[in-house]
C-alpha positions as CSV (number, residue, x, y, z in Angstrom):
1,M,51.1,12.2,-2.0
2,K,51.2,13.8,-5.8
3,R,50.1,17.0,-6.5
4,V,47.4,16.7,-9.4
5,Y,45.9,20.4,-9.1
6,S,46.4,23.7,-8.4
7,A,43.2,25.8,-8.0
8,E,42.1,29.3,-8.0
9,N,40.3,29.4,-4.9
10,A,39.2,26.1,-1.8
11,F,35.9,26.3,-3.7
12,D,37.7,24.7,-6.4
13,A,39.7,22.6,-5.0
14,Q,37.2,20.9,-3.1
15,I,35.0,20.2,-6.2
16,I,38.1,18.6,-8.1
17,R,38.5,16.7,-4.6
18,D,35.2,15.6,-4.3
19,H,35.1,14.6,-8.2
20,L,38.2,12.4,-8.0
21,E,36.8,10.5,-5.0
22,H,33.8,9.8,-6.4
23,H,35.7,8.2,-9.1
24,G,37.4,6.4,-6.5
25,I,41.0,8.0,-6.3
26,A,41.5,9.0,-2.4
27,A,42.7,12.6,-2.6
28,A,42.7,16.0,0.1
29,V,43.0,19.6,-0.5
30,H,46.1,20.9,0.9
31,G,46.8,24.9,1.4
32,N,43.3,26.2,1.5
33,M,43.7,27.8,5.1
34,L,46.8,30.1,3.1
35,T,45.1,32.2,0.7
36,G,44.7,34.8,3.2
37,A,48.7,35.0,3.7
38,I,49.1,35.6,-0.2
39,G,51.6,38.1,-0.8
40,E,53.2,37.4,2.7
41,L,54.5,34.2,2.4
42,P,57.7,33.5,-0.4
43,M,55.5,30.2,-1.9
44,D,52.6,29.6,-3.9
45,T,49.4,29.8,-1.5
46,R,47.0,28.7,-3.9
47,P,44.9,25.5,-2.7
48,S,45.9,22.4,-4.4
49,V,44.7,18.7,-4.3
50,W,46.7,15.6,-3.8
51,I,46.5,12.1,-4.4
52,E,47.3,9.7,-2.2
53,D,48.3,6.8,-4.8
54,P,51.1,8.4,-7.6
55,D,50.3,5.4,-9.5
56,L,46.9,7.1,-10.1
57,Y,47.7,10.3,-11.4
58,E,47.2,10.1,-15.3
59,R,44.0,8.5,-14.3
60,A,43.3,11.7,-12.2
61,R,44.8,14.2,-14.7
62,D,42.3,12.8,-17.2
63,L,39.5,12.7,-15.0
64,I,40.3,16.6,-14.2
65,G,40.8,17.8,-17.7
66,R,37.4,15.8,-18.7
67,F,36.0,17.7,-15.7
68,E,37.1,21.5,-17.0
69,N,36.1,20.8,-20.9
70,A,32.5,19.7,-19.4
71,R,32.5,23.0,-17.9
72,A,33.6,24.8,-20.3
73,D,31.1,23.5,-23.3
74,G,28.5,25.3,-21.3
75,K,25.9,22.7,-22.1
76,Q,23.5,21.4,-19.8
77,W,22.7,17.4,-20.0
78,T,20.1,14.9,-19.2
79,C,20.8,11.8,-16.8
80,R,19.9,8.8,-18.4
81,H,18.9,7.5,-15.2
82,C,16.3,9.8,-13.9
83,G,16.0,12.1,-17.0
84,E,16.7,15.2,-14.6
85,T,18.2,18.3,-15.8
86,N,22.3,19.2,-15.0
87,E,24.2,21.9,-15.6
88,P,27.1,21.4,-17.4
89,A,29.7,21.8,-14.5
90,F,28.2,18.7,-12.8
91,E,29.8,14.9,-13.8
92,I,27.0,13.6,-11.4
93,C,23.3,14.1,-11.6
94,W,22.2,16.4,-8.6
95,A,18.9,14.3,-7.9
96,C,19.9,10.4,-8.3
97,A,24.0,10.6,-8.1
98,A,24.1,8.5,-11.7
99,D,27.3,9.4,-13.6
100,R,27.0,11.6,-16.4
101,E,28.8,8.4,-18.9
102,T,25.7,6.2,-17.4
């Protein structure tokens, strides 16, 4: 396994894990129960996302980067499949589950 993302909170870690899984990359969140120990443990206790296949590291980082850029641009997008309006953070249409790019 290889770490591809350190999150600020468990919610963000889960979103990234789900995004990678949607794109065919097996991933898991580690450390999401350690946030309560911040300041008590001498290590990084932020949740992190790990992928099972280290050969997919570059692809995973690219997907994460594109996801974060889409969140930052703040523009809603319209699904080309069903016509539904989606918030910028969604890479998958909430109504029909089509990819943003299709």
